[in-house]
C-alpha positions in Angstrom: -178.7 204.0 -155.2 -181.0 206.2 -156.3 -182.9 208.1 -153.0 -186.2 207.1 -154.6 -185.4 203.2 -154.5 -184.2 203.2 -151.0 -187.3 204.8 -150.4 -189.3 202.5 -152.2 -187.4 199.1 -150.6 -187.6 200.3 -146.8 -191.1 201.9 -147.0 -194.2 199.1 -145.5 -195.4 196.8 -148.1 -198.6 198.1 -149.6 -202.3 196.6 -148.3 -202.7 192.7 -149.6 -205.9 191.5 -151.0 -206.2 189.0 -148.2 -205.8 190.1 -144.5 -203.5 186.9 -143.1 -200.5 187.8 -145.9 -200.7 191.4 -145.2 -200.4 191.1 -142.1 -197.4 188.8 -142.4 -195.9 190.9 -144.7 -196.0 193.9 -142.2 -194.2 191.9 -139.7 -192.2 190.5 -142.1 -190.9 194.1 -143.0 -190.5 195.0 -139.2 -188.1 192.2 -138.5 -186.1 192.6 -142.4 -185.7 196.5 -141.6 -184.3 195.7 -138.4 -181.7 193.0 -139.2 -180.8 195.1 -141.7 -180.1 198.3 -139.7 -178.9 196.1 -136.5 -176.2 194.0 -138.8 -175.4 197.5 -140.1 -174.8 199.3 -136.9 -172.9 196.2 -135.7 -170.9 196.2 -139.0 -170.1 200.1 -138.4 -168.8 199.4 -135.0 -166.5 196.4 -136.1 -165.1 198.7 -139.0 -164.5 201.3 -136.7 -162.6 199.3 -133.5 -160.2 198.3 -136.8 -161.5 195.5 -138.5 -161.5 195.5 -142.2 -163.6 193.8 -144.5 -162.0 190.7 -145.9 -162.5 189.1 -142.9 -164.9 186.0 -143.2 -167.0 187.4 -140.2 -167.5 190.8 -142.0 -168.4 189.3 -145.7 -170.5 187.0 -143.7 -171.8 190.6 -142.2 -172.7 192.0 -145.7 -173.9 189.2 -147.3 -176.5 189.2 -144.2 -177.2 193.3 -145.3 -177.5 192.1 -149.1 -180.0 189.2 -148.6 -182.1 191.2 -146.0 -182.5 194.1 -149.3 -183.2 191.1 -151.6 -186.1 189.8 -149.4 -187.9 193.6 -149.1 -187.8 193.3 -152.5 -189.2 190.6 -152.6 -191.7 191.6 -150.0 -193.0 194.3 -151.1 -193.2 192.7 -154.5 -196.3 189.9 -153.3 -193.5 186.5 -152.4 -194.3 186.5 -148.2 -194.2 183.0 -147.6 -191.3 182.6 -150.3 -189.3 185.5 -148.7 -189.7 184.2 -144.7 -188.9 180.8 -145.6 -185.8 182.1 -147.2 -185.2 184.6 -144.1 -185.4 181.8 -141.8 -182.5 179.8 -144.2 -180.4 182.2 -145.1 -180.0 182.9 -141.4 -179.6 179.4 -140.1 -176.7 179.5 -142.5 -175.4 182.3 -141.8 -175.5 181.3 -138.3 -174.2 177.9 -138.6 -171.3 179.0 -140.8 -170.5 182.2 -137.6 -170.2 179.5 -135.4 -168.0 177.5 -137.2 -165.9 179.7 -138.3 -165.5 181.2 -134.1 -165.8 179.5 -131.2 -168.1 176.6 -132.0 -170.6 175.9 -129.9 -169.0 178.7 -127.6 -170.0 181.6 -129.8 -172.7 183.6 -129.0 -174.1 182.8 -132.5 -175.3 179.4 -131.0 -178.2 181.8 -129.4 -180.1 182.3 -132.7 -180.7 179.1 -132.8 -183.2 179.2 -129.8 
C-alpha cells in the first residue's frame, strides 16, 4: 500500500455542505479508526502469543479490519449513512459469529450487544 493512499484513507473526512453529515462523518471516522487500531493490536497480541492466521478468530479479526478500512473509504467519499448502517450490521454479524464459534453466551463478545 502506498503511503499516500494510507494517509488519504486515515485522514479525517472533508467538511460536508450539511453540518449534520459532517458531524456524523467525523464521529464515524473516529469510531472506525479506533476499531481498526484496537482490532489490529488484538490481532498482533494473538499472533505474538502463539496464534496462527488459520484460526477462525484471527480470520474474523482480519475481516473486521478489512471491512473497517473499506468503510473508511466510503465515509471519505460521502456515503456516511450507508457506511454507518454497514458498520452496525457488519460488527453485529461478526460478534454473533464470534459468540457462536467460541463460548456462546459466556463469551466476551456478547457484551457488544449492549
